[in-house]
N, C-alpha and C positions, 0 to 999 in steps of 0.2 A: 818507194820509201815511207815507212813508218813514222809518223809524227806524233810529238805530246804537246799539246796545248795547257797552259794552265789559266783557270778563270774563276772568279767569283759571282755568285749568281744570288739575286735577292730570294728571300724564302718564298715568295709567292707566285715564281716563276718555278718553284719545283715542289709542286704537293706532297709529292712522297716525303720529304725532308721535314715538310710544317707538319706532317701528320706524327711524324716520330718526336719530333721535339717541341711541338705548340703545347702552352699549359704548365710546363714543367722546366725545370733547370736540369735537365738531360742533356749529356754531350753525346754526340753520334760520330761513329767512324766507321765508313764501310770499309772491307777485307780491301788489300792493294789491288786487285782484280776483280771488278765487278761485271760480268757481261749482261748485258741490257736486251731483252727478248721473252716473248711471250711462254717460253720453256724452261728460264730461268728463275731462281729466287734471289733475293737481297740476304746477304751475310754481312751482318755487321756486329759492332762493340757496342755497347750503352755504358754509360754510368753516369751519378749524378745522385738526385733526390727521387726517393721513394720509386724504386723500381718495380713493385707490384703494381702500383697505381698506371704507370707508363704500360706494363704488359697487359693489364684490362683495357686502357684507352686505345691501345693499337690494334688489339683483338676485335675492338667494337667497330673499326673503320668500315667502311661500308664496302672496299673492295678487298679486303684481308680477310684470307681463309683461315690461316692459322698463325702462330707465333711461337716458336719453338726454342728453348734456351740449349744450347749446343755444348757450352762450357762456361767456367767460373774462374776469374784468377783475381783474386782480391776481390776490389770493388767493381771488377767490369765483367760484364756479361756478355758473351757471344750469342747471338740470336739467328734465326736461320726464319724468314718470313715467307709462307706461300700466300702469293697474292693474284689479284686480275688486274693486269695495268690499266689505269683509267686512261681516259683520254688527257693527257699530258702532254704539251708540245715539245718539252726539253727532250724527253724521253723520245718520244717518236721522233724527233728532229736527229736524235743517235742511230734510231734504229735505222732511218733512211738515208743516213750518210756513213753508215757501216762504222759507226763510234762505239767506243766501249768507255766506261769509267775506270780509270786505272787506280785511282785514289780520291775520297771525298770524306769531308768534315763538315761538320754544322754543330751549333748550338742554338737554343731558343732565342729567335728573334732576331739572329744575325746572319749575316751573308755566308753561305755555302761556298766552301772550296773546293776546285775539282783539278785534278789530272785528267783530261781526256787522249784517248788514243785513236788515232786516225790511221788508217791503211796508207794514205797519200796526202800531199799538201791539197790537192784537187777534193778530195773527201772533206777536209777541214775548211774549204772554201766554200763547199757545198752548203755544210752546217751553218756557217757564218750568214749564208743569203739564206737558209730555211729560217734562221733565227729572225732577221730581219723582216722577212715576211710575215713572222707569227708574233711579233712584238715581245719576243725574249731580249730581255737587256741583261748584258752580261759585260764586266769588265776582263780583258784580255791581259794575261801576264806574259809569261817568257812562251815563246815556241821553238823546239827543238828538236831534232831527230834523234833515234834511238841510238845512230851510227856515231853522232855527236855527244851524245850522252855518255856512252861507254858503259862498262859493265857495272860501275860503282852508282853510276847515274840510274841507272835502271833499278837497281835495290833500294838506292836510298836517295832521297831529295828531301829539302825542305820545302813545304809550302810555303808560298807566299806571306800568309799570315804569320807562321812559324818565324819565317825569316824578319819579318818586320819587327816582331815582338822581341827578338833575342838580339836585334841591332839596336833597337829602342834601350833596352836593359842596359846593354852593353854601354852606351853613349851617355846615359843617364848616372852610370855607376852602381847601377844593382849589384853587380855581381864584386864590386871593390869591399874591402874589409876595414871598417865597418861600411855596411852598404849606405850610400846616398841619397837613396830614393827607397820608398817602399811600394809594395806590388800593387798596393790600391791605388797610389799616385799614378803610376805607370797604366794601371787598366783607365783612369778615368782619362788619361790622356788619348787613349785609342778609342775611348768610348764603348769599352766591353766590360763585362763583370771580371771580378779579381780573378773567380774560379776559371773562365774561360781563359784568361791570359796566363794563370797558373800552367793550364794543360797544355799550353802553345808552347810554352818555355820547356816543359818538360819533356813534351814530344820532339822538339828541336833539338834539345840537348842530347836525348837517347840519340837520334838519327846521327848527329855529328860525332858522337863517341863512338857509334859503330863503324861508321866509315872512317875513323881515325885508327881506331885499335882493333877492330877485326878483318882478318883477309878475307875476302870477298870469296873464296873458294873453300873456307872452313866450315866443317860441318858444327861448329859452336854457333854461327851466326841465327840469329834469331828472325824467323820470317815475319 
């Protein structure tokens, strides 16, 4: 039975993420399904400061063959990256345990949030053991099967970071009129940047509104 595990990972344990976000205030969000293997390429959205410099830096990466812009929506750019997978314990662990990255997002200097999909609990257990053996440190969140999740959970779910940001904003009165707390104050409490918090709240609200207002079977539903 397929199982989903939510976890957060330090940047130094995810060199690909470090390459994409290091040295710039760039936010990265991989597409919802990102296969991991030698014959596939990452597809991800990027937005933030100075995307031309970001593109130049990524293309100069030692294991990057090319970076191609696929689409542009407002200030967000969808990229496809042709690369040679380096010696990276996290990705190798996923390959060995049949795991795929269902979704992932990260920001410069901050922990990465992942939803990982495994064919079974046994595969997830093997990934955990592999991580222990290779000193991969992560914080595990929710674990659930696709059957338990249901159709809505399959297509829409809040990340732990989004859930934490929305809950804190609600508790502190950010959504009140007038607001009882500023975005900067909330960001300081979470020890993240104001831009990163703003994006978590925006993406979290978007997911909640889609789940509430859109028919899961509707063609109007945004992928």
